[in-house]
Backbone as CSV, one residue per row, in Angstrom:
resi,resn,N_x,N_y,N_z,CA_x,CA_y,CA_z,C_x,C_y,C_z
1,MET,-5.058,3.915,19.111,-5.404,3.168,17.364,-3.958,2.258,18.196
2,ASN,-3.875,0.811,17.849,-2.731,-0.296,18.189,-2.484,-0.479,16.532
3,GLU,-1.327,-0.999,16.663,-0.281,-1.499,15.771,-1.503,-1.935,14.321
4,GLN,-2.023,-3.089,14.283,-3.163,-3.692,13.743,-3.700,-2.373,12.802
5,GLN,-4.443,-1.387,13.762,-5.295,-0.764,13.081,-4.467,-0.067,12.584
6,LEU,-3.159,0.625,12.680,-2.426,1.130,11.822,-2.622,0.684,10.748
7,PHE,-1.403,-0.819,10.220,-1.353,-1.741,9.364,-2.864,-1.208,8.258
8,ILE,-3.958,-1.417,8.894,-5.106,-1.692,8.175,-5.131,-0.134,7.403
9,ARG,-5.259,1.005,8.100,-4.994,2.291,7.974,-4.402,2.470,6.811
10,ILE,-3.108,1.858,7.159,-2.157,2.299,5.835,-2.397,1.700,4.876
11,GLY,-3.179,-0.072,4.516,-3.359,-0.372,3.699,-4.287,-0.451,2.741
12,SER,-5.223,0.830,3.616,-6.752,1.395,3.103,-6.303,2.291,2.110
13,ASN,-5.261,3.111,2.624,-4.287,4.149,1.596,-4.042,4.008,0.168
14,ILE,-3.562,2.597,0.638,-2.815,1.766,-0.383,-4.244,1.563,-1.936
15,ARG,-4.721,0.918,-0.772,-6.455,0.398,-1.831,-7.017,1.473,-2.468
16,GLU,-6.592,2.281,-1.481,-7.893,3.821,-2.212,-6.930,4.081,-3.569
17,MET,-5.868,4.578,-2.956,-4.760,4.943,-4.268,-4.576,4.620,-5.566
18,ARG,-5.065,3.370,-4.933,-4.995,2.148,-6.608,-6.166,2.142,-7.195
19,GLU,-7.496,1.864,-6.251,-8.615,2.201,-7.098,-8.737,3.164,-8.117
20,GLU,-8.054,4.376,-7.242,-8.239,5.687,-8.055,-7.738,5.714,-8.966
21,ARG,-6.489,5.176,-9.410,-5.905,4.994,-10.636,-6.157,4.089,-11.609
22,GLY,-6.945,3.228,-11.263,-7.651,2.146,-11.896,-6.769,1.208,-12.161
23,MET,-6.093,1.056,-10.915,-5.624,-0.751,-11.170,-6.336,-1.203,-10.512
24,THR,-5.224,-2.497,-10.798,-5.949,-3.682,-10.100,-4.519,-4.095,-9.085
25,GLN,-4.736,-4.965,-8.230,-3.466,-5.465,-7.672,-2.407,-6.313,-8.702
26,GLN,-2.996,-6.758,-8.970,-1.811,-7.199,-10.368,-1.114,-5.981,-10.972
27,ASP,-1.767,-5.452,-11.462,-0.966,-4.236,-12.001,-0.117,-3.188,-10.978
28,LEU,-0.512,-3.257,-9.968,0.297,-2.421,-8.484,2.077,-3.597,-8.567
29,ALA,0.920,-4.485,-8.532,2.351,-5.866,-8.206,3.600,-5.513,-9.293
30,ALA,2.906,-6.019,-10.472,3.749,-5.787,-11.747,4.373,-4.472,-11.449
31,ARG,3.885,-3.440,-11.136,4.602,-2.212,-11.256,5.845,-2.075,-10.402
32,CYS,5.248,-2.710,-9.130,6.676,-3.105,-7.869,7.580,-3.799,-7.932
33,ASN,7.255,-5.148,-9.283,8.083,-6.068,-9.152,8.035,-7.158,-7.889
34,MET,6.730,-6.642,-7.289,6.538,-7.627,-6.091,4.972,-9.095,-6.268
35,GLU,4.935,-9.504,-5.986,3.790,-10.816,-6.099,2.511,-10.179,-5.422
36,LYS,1.767,-10.337,-6.394,0.024,-10.261,-5.980,0.094,-10.442,-4.451
37,SER,0.150,-11.354,-4.082,-0.171,-11.511,-2.591,0.255,-11.031,-1.446
38,ASN,1.273,-10.080,-2.057,1.961,-9.411,-1.276,1.172,-7.861,-1.141
39,ILE,0.931,-7.566,-2.135,0.435,-6.606,-2.396,-0.940,-6.645,-1.504
40,SER,-2.046,-8.034,-1.475,-3.189,-8.447,-1.108,-2.923,-7.873,0.482
41,ARG,-2.096,-8.898,1.109,-1.221,-8.988,2.281,-1.427,-7.322,3.065
42,ILE,-0.519,-6.438,2.305,-0.164,-5.197,2.334,-1.883,-4.385,2.719
43,GLU,-2.656,-4.494,1.588,-4.026,-3.446,1.576,-4.506,-4.303,2.667
44,ALA,-4.638,-5.426,2.786,-5.395,-6.122,4.032,-4.936,-5.575,5.477
45,GLY,-4.002,-4.752,5.710,-2.655,-4.636,6.811,-2.244,-5.762,7.598
46,ARG,-2.637,-7.021,6.810,-1.610,-8.488,7.346,-0.396,-8.330,7.792
47,THR,0.536,-7.743,6.889,1.726,-7.209,6.768,2.225,-5.630,7.395
48,ASN,3.659,-6.053,7.836,4.412,-4.773,7.948,5.025,-4.604,7.503
49,LEU,4.365,-3.599,6.429,4.923,-2.377,5.221,6.544,-2.493,5.252
50,THR,7.446,-2.757,4.586,8.993,-2.341,4.827,9.141,-0.952,3.927
51,ALA,10.266,-0.525,4.664,10.142,0.832,3.913,10.783,0.670,2.457
52,ARG,11.254,-0.179,1.994,11.534,-0.705,0.448,10.307,-0.701,0.046
53,SER,9.439,-1.506,0.484,8.103,-1.777,-0.372,7.332,-0.514,-0.214
54,ALA,7.279,0.455,0.774,6.311,1.252,0.771,6.780,2.452,-0.280
55,TRP,8.247,2.356,-0.479,8.780,3.334,-1.626,8.788,2.597,-3.064
56,LYS,8.504,1.655,-3.215,8.148,0.591,-4.755,6.899,1.458,-4.719
57,ILE,5.878,0.845,-3.935,4.673,1.544,-4.127,4.594,2.725,-4.269
58,SER,4.842,3.447,-3.568,4.737,5.102,-3.728,5.117,5.590,-5.023
59,GLN,6.288,5.040,-5.380,6.695,5.315,-6.364,5.884,5.044,-8.599
60,ALA,4.919,3.923,-8.147,4.085,2.688,-8.515,2.498,3.651,-8.553
61,LEU,2.346,4.428,-7.744,1.020,5.450,-7.468,1.811,6.412,-8.338
62,GLY,2.654,7.018,-7.790,2.490,8.595,-8.344,2.827,9.410,-7.375
63,VAL,2.596,8.796,-6.218,2.540,9.551,-4.716,3.793,9.488,-4.012
64,LYS,3.779,11.009,-3.337,5.159,10.953,-2.207,5.319,10.286,-1.334
65,LEU,5.913,9.427,-0.417,6.042,8.121,0.272,5.365,8.736,1.741
66,GLY,4.987,9.588,2.322,4.753,9.937,3.360,3.313,10.337,3.094
67,THR,2.718,9.934,1.797,1.048,10.282,1.633,0.415,8.714,1.204
68,LEU,1.201,7.949,1.602,0.744,6.605,2.281,0.314,6.128,3.433
69,PHE,1.227,7.333,3.957,1.347,6.653,5.581,-0.150,7.720,6.889
70,GLU,-0.560,8.602,5.578,-1.322,10.198,5.980,-2.281,9.600,6.631
71,VAL,-2.643,8.910,8.165,-3.964,8.738,8.707,-4.339,9.261,9.927
72,ASP,-5.569,9.793,10.721,-5.885,10.009,11.825,-6.106,9.254,12.896
73,PHE,-5.154,9.803,14.165,-4.859,9.300,15.143,-5.918,9.510,16.288
């Protein structure tokens, strides 16, 4: 797995958790005090997720921080 694939998998995890909660990208962005475009880039794996952003997202989704990063190698 390369770096880009890792970002895509993490973004996919976030998208799945968001959708399971019936949230839109705009809903998640508002809860995280972020722009919707940032959430879109994160979910698509087009950006390196910072620790601060990951923490905000985990709080908004009601999951442990490590849950965002659960990927199979």
